[in-house]
Structure formats: structure tokens, C-alpha cells
C-alpha positions in Angstrom: 211.2 252.8 135.4 211.8 254.0 139.0 208.5 255.7 139.6 205.2 253.9 139.6 203.0 254.5 136.6 200.2 257.2 136.9 197.6 254.4 137.4 194.7 254.1 139.9 193.6 250.5 140.4 189.8 250.6 141.0 188.2 247.6 142.7 184.6 247.1 143.6 184.0 244.3 146.2 181.6 242.7 148.7 182.9 240.1 151.1 185.9 239.1 149.0 188.5 238.4 151.7 189.4 235.1 149.9 190.2 236.8 146.6 191.5 240.2 147.5 195.0 239.1 148.6 195.7 237.4 145.3 194.5 240.5 143.4 196.2 243.1 145.5 199.5 241.2 145.5 199.4 241.0 141.7 199.2 244.9 141.3 202.0 245.6 143.8 204.5 247.9 142.1 202.1 248.6 139.3 199.8 251.4 140.6 200.3 254.8 142.2 196.9 254.5 143.9 194.4 251.8 144.8 190.7 252.5 145.4 188.8 249.6 147.1 185.1 250.4 147.0 183.2 248.2 149.4 179.4 247.6 149.6 177.5 245.7 152.2 180.7 244.1 153.4 180.9 242.1 156.7 184.2 240.3 156.4 187.8 241.4 156.6 188.1 243.0 153.1 188.7 246.5 154.5 191.6 245.3 156.7 193.1 243.4 153.8 192.9 246.4 151.5 194.5 248.6 154.1 197.4 246.3 154.4 198.2 246.9 150.7 197.8 250.7 151.0 194.4 250.9 149.4 192.1 253.7 150.0 188.9 252.2 151.4 185.6 253.7 150.5 182.1 252.4 151.4 179.1 253.0 149.1 175.6 251.4 148.7 175.2 248.9 145.9 173.5 250.4 142.8 174.3 247.7 140.3 177.5 246.5 138.6 177.8 249.3 136.0 176.8 252.2 138.1 178.8 251.2 141.2 181.9 250.8 139.0 181.4 254.3 137.7 181.3 255.5 141.3 184.7 253.9 141.9 186.0 255.4 138.6 185.0 258.8 139.9 187.1 258.4 143.0 190.4 257.8 141.1 192.8 260.7 141.1 195.4 259.5 138.6 195.3 260.1 134.8 195.0 256.4 134.0 192.7 253.7 135.6 193.1 249.9 135.7 189.6 248.6 136.6 189.6 245.1 138.1 187.2 242.7 139.7 188.1 241.1 143.0 188.2 237.6 141.4 190.8 238.6 138.9 194.6 238.7 138.9 197.1 240.6 136.8 199.5 237.9 135.5 203.3 238.5 135.7 203.4 238.8 131.9 200.5 241.4 131.8 202.2 243.4 134.6 205.4 243.6 132.6 203.5 244.5 129.4 201.7 247.3 131.2 204.9 248.6 132.7 206.5 248.6 129.3 203.5 250.4 127.8 204.1 253.3 130.3 207.9 253.3 130.0 208.3 253.1 126.2 205.1 253.4 124.3 202.7 255.8 126.1 201.6 258.6 123.8 198.4 260.4 123.0 197.5 257.9 120.3 196.1 255.5 122.9 193.1 256.1 125.1 193.1 252.6 126.6 194.3 249.0 126.3 192.5 245.6 126.0 193.9 242.2 126.9 192.7 238.6 126.9 191.2 237.1 130.0 191.8 233.5 130.9 189.5 231.6 133.4 190.5 228.9 135.8 187.7 226.3 136.1 187.5 222.7 137.2 191.2 222.5 137.8 192.5 223.9 134.5 192.9 227.0 132.5 190.1 227.3 129.8 191.8 228.2 126.5 188.9 227.7 124.0 185.2 228.0 123.6 183.0 231.0 124.7 185.3 231.8 127.6 188.5 232.5 125.7 190.0 234.9 124.7 187.3 237.0 126.3 189.2 240.2 125.6 188.6 242.9 128.2 189.2 246.7 128.0 190.3 247.5 131.6 193.1 250.1 131.2 192.0 253.5 130.2 192.8 257.2 130.4 190.6 258.6 133.1 189.1 261.2 130.9 188.4 259.0 127.9 185.9 256.4 129.1 183.4 255.2 131.6 181.4 252.0 132.3 178.4 251.5 130.0 176.5 248.5 128.6 173.6 246.8 130.4 173.4 246.6 134.2 174.6 243.0 134.3 176.9 243.0 131.3 178.8 246.1 131.8 181.7 247.2 129.6 183.9 250.2 129.3 183.0 252.6 126.6 186.1 254.3 125.3 186.7 257.5 123.3 189.8 257.0 121.2 192.1 254.3 119.9 192.7 251.1 122.0 196.0 249.3 122.3 195.7 245.4 122.0 198.0 243.7 124.5 199.0 240.0 124.3 199.5 239.1 128.0 196.6 237.7 129.9 194.4 238.8 132.8 193.6 235.8 135.1 190.0 235.1 136.2 188.8 233.0 139.1 185.0 233.6 138.8 183.7 230.1 139.3 185.5 228.2 142.1 182.9 225.3 141.7 180.1 224.0 139.5 177.6 225.1 142.3 178.8 228.7 142.2 178.5 228.8 138.4 175.0 227.3 138.4 173.9 229.7 141.1 174.4 232.6 138.7 172.0 231.3 136.1 168.9 232.5 137.8 170.5 235.9 138.7 171.3 236.6 135.1 168.0 235.3 133.8 166.2 237.8 136.1 168.2 240.7 134.4 167.4 239.2 131.0 163.7 238.9 131.6 163.6 242.6 132.7 165.3 243.7 129.5 162.8 241.5 127.4 159.9 243.1 129.2 161.2 246.6 128.7 161.5 246.2 125.0 158.2 244.3 124.8 159.8 241.2 123.2 157.6 238.3 122.0 158.3 234.7 122.9 159.0 232.0 120.3 159.7 228.3 121.0 161.8 228.1 117.8 163.9 231.0 118.9 164.5 229.6 122.4 165.5 226.2 121.1 167.7 227.5 118.2 169.6 230.0 120.4 170.3 227.4 123.1 171.4 224.8 120.5 173.6 227.3 118.6 175.3 228.3 121.9 176.3 224.7 122.4 177.5 224.2 118.8 179.4 227.5 118.8 181.1 226.9 122.1 182.0 223.3 121.7 182.7 222.9 118.0 183.1 226.3 116.3 185.3 227.8 119.1 186.9 224.4 119.9 185.7 224.0 123.5 186.2 220.3 122.9 189.9 220.8 123.3 189.4 221.8 127.0 188.3 218.3 127.9 185.3 217.7 130.2 185.4 221.3 131.5 184.9 222.5 127.9 181.9 220.1 127.5 180.4 221.3 130.7 180.8 225.0 129.8 179.2 224.4 126.3 176.3 222.4 127.7 175.6 224.6 130.7 175.8 227.8 128.5 173.2 226.3 126.3 171.0 225.4 129.3 171.4 228.9 130.7 170.4 230.3 127.4 167.3 228.1 127.3 166.4 229.2 130.8 166.7 232.9 130.0 164.5 232.6 126.9 162.0 230.4 128.8 161.5 233.1 131.5 159.4 235.2 129.2 157.1 232.3 128.5 156.8 231.7 132.2 155.9 235.4 132.7 153.3 235.4 130.0 151.6 232.2 131.1 152.1 232.4 134.9 148.4 232.3 135.8 147.4 231.2 139.3 147.0 227.4 139.8 143.4 226.3 139.3 141.6 225.6 142.5 141.1 221.8 143.0 137.6 220.7 142.6 135.9 219.3 145.8 133.8 216.2 145.8 130.6 218.3 145.9 131.7 220.1 142.7 132.3 216.8 140.9 129.2 215.3 142.2 131.1 212.7 144.2 
């Protein structure tokens, strides 16, 4: 196929100068248009995007879901490939997308979904809760938008979805520290949702959900085959789940600390 597919690649980023070159290089020759939407950015992300021919836009941050919908609205092509800065289109996925547009594109499909594979602790994670992690990221512009919760956004598609085999690469956690730092962020979102729906707290539910997340990730979904990284993912996912469900208890019982008695109060 001589012409580029009618695709706009949409990227939302903040200070992603380390990740953007890998992502932008991976979509070279794949998209007719690249929209790079930056928010609160102080590094060289804009200059990097410009080198790859991206259209640079700056908007305030209004949450994952809503900011991504702003980027989607800036696309001018009939199809959109929505990507995060810490992702990479694999060579195999690029070839499969090009084949989709050259041979198989018809009105039956409104989008396409593909597995996402994460690099963590020096290896690709191929089991457990992190894989295959299928993502719907390629869509007809008029057939979908970002929905879901503010922190767990997902594309809501109108029409049939093609299932692709090739993988999207993900580099979301370069270290254990970066992974652990996200636990509090997501627990804040979770607590907000719990309060909005007036949920009640139960110690049995908190313990069961955390325990089940470990069992599911490590044994049911075979995270044990990923070596120590698989064990860490299962254990830390269980811990993060326990933290999320404990936040409601903290909120309900977060009374001010009692004032320490003085010697006069105690008759000393």
C-alpha cells in the first residue's frame, strides 16, 4: 500500500520525553496524522513530537478519560489509533494494521482490539492479571469515544470489533518504586467512587477480595510461570486491593486523635 492509512494517532502526554521517541518511531509509516496533546509539560516532549511531524496541542488536564476525548476530537482522519506515551506498536502489530487497511477494511468493523504485553523487572509478562490485557485502541472516528471511570477509562464502541493477534507493547512500570507509587493514586479514585455510591465496609469483603486477587493472578491465570516478577505482581495486586478496600474503613473511622491527658487530669 503506497498511501498511508487514513489513521490519526492520538497521544496524551505530560513530561514523556523518555518514552515518546520509542512510541513515535513505532508508528512511523502507519498514520496520516499524529496529534500530541500535552498538559502541564515542562520537558522537551513538544520538540520531540515536532521532529516526528506531530501536531502539538496544549490543553489543561481534566482526567484520563476526558482529556483523551479532547484529543479524539482533534483528529481529522476517519480512523483513530489511541495510544499512551508508554506504549509501542510492535512490528507485528504494525504489519497487521497495515494489512487490515489494505485487504480487509469494510463497513463490518468499527474498531479493532489487540493484546497488550508489559515489560516489567527485565522480562515480558505473559501470564497473570497483566496478560493478555486486550485493548480496543483502533476505532472509526464516528463509532466510539472514551468512557468508563475517570481512572479506568476504556473506549466504548458502536459496532463490531475485529480481534487482532499481534501485540501492543507496554512500558508502564520501569521500576518497583514507580509501580508502588501508583497504589495511593488509584486508591484515592476508588475511595471517591465508594463514597459516591454510599458503599458499606466489611472486613470479610476486604480480606476475600485481596486474597482472591492473589490466587487468581498467581495460580488461576498462571502468573507463577513468569518467575519472581509474576509473584511480585500477584502479591502487590493483592496488597493494592486490600489498601483500596481499607480506605473506606479509614474514612469512616478517621476521628481526631484523642488529646493526651496531662498529669493534672490524671491526678499525678
